[in-house]
N, C-alpha and C positions, 0 to 999 in steps of 0.2 A: 496514451489511451484516449479514447473519445467516447461519445455517446453511442448507444447501440439500440437495436430493437425499435419499438414504437417511438421512443424519444428521439432517435435519429431521424425518423421520418418526419416528425413534427418540426424538428430543428431545420430540416431542409425546406419544408413547406413554408415556414415563416421567415426564411432567409436570415436565421439567427447568426450573430457574429461568431467567429471562430477564435478561440484562444490560441495565440501563436507563441506566447512567452509566459512562463510562470515564474515570477520573481520570488515566490515564497519558499521554494524548495531549496534545500542545501545542495552543495556541489555533488555529493554522492547520488542524491535522488535525480538531479539533472542528468548526470552521466548515465544512470540506469534507464531513464526515460528515453534518452537519445538511442541507447542500445536497443531498447524495446521496439522503437520505431523502425529499426533496421530489420526486424523480424527475429533477432536472436534473443528470444524470450528467456531461455535458460540462463544465458550470460547476464541478462538484466537482473534476474532474480538473485544470481550469485553476487552481483555488485551490491544489491540491497542487503543481502545476508552479511557480507563483509562489513558493511556500515552499521550492522546491528538492527536492521529494519525487518528482517525475516527470521522467524524462529520456528524450526520444525520439531514436532514432537511425535512420539510413537502412537499416541492415541488422542482422540478428541478431548477426553477428560484431562489429559496432560496439558493440552493447549489451553483449556479453560482455566486450569490451576495457574498456569504461567500468566495468563491475562489478568486474573484477579490479583496475583502477587505484584505484578507490574503496576496495576492501578493503585493498589494500596501504597506502594513505594512512592509513586507520584503524589498521591494525596498527602502522605506524611511530609514530603518535601515542599508542599504548597504549590505544586505545579498543576496545570489543567489535566483533567482525566477524561474528557469527552473523547468519543471515537474520532472526532474530526480534528483533534489537537495533535495527532501523531500519525505518521505514516508507517508505523510498525505493524507487521502482519504476522499472525500465528497460523500454522496449518499442521494438520496431522498427516502422517504418511498413509497412503491408501492400504486398506486391509487386503491381505492376500488369501 
């Protein structure tokens, strides 16, 4: 993934450097990112889900409840709880 929108335009205007390697990701995230870059976004999300980084719920309220529970568990374990400390995503299925 990369920058988009107006930030992408500014990035190009100022000739900002491009991140070519991310050493902070674990192997599952690196594999998913490589797959994402091939255009197979569904497979990339499946890889993240298998690694426990994507959780799908039926409703937005369900996603919020899981997020709060996960943050509470991390807090009790003394682990970081900021949104930047994890690459776990929650999403609700679209309403029909």
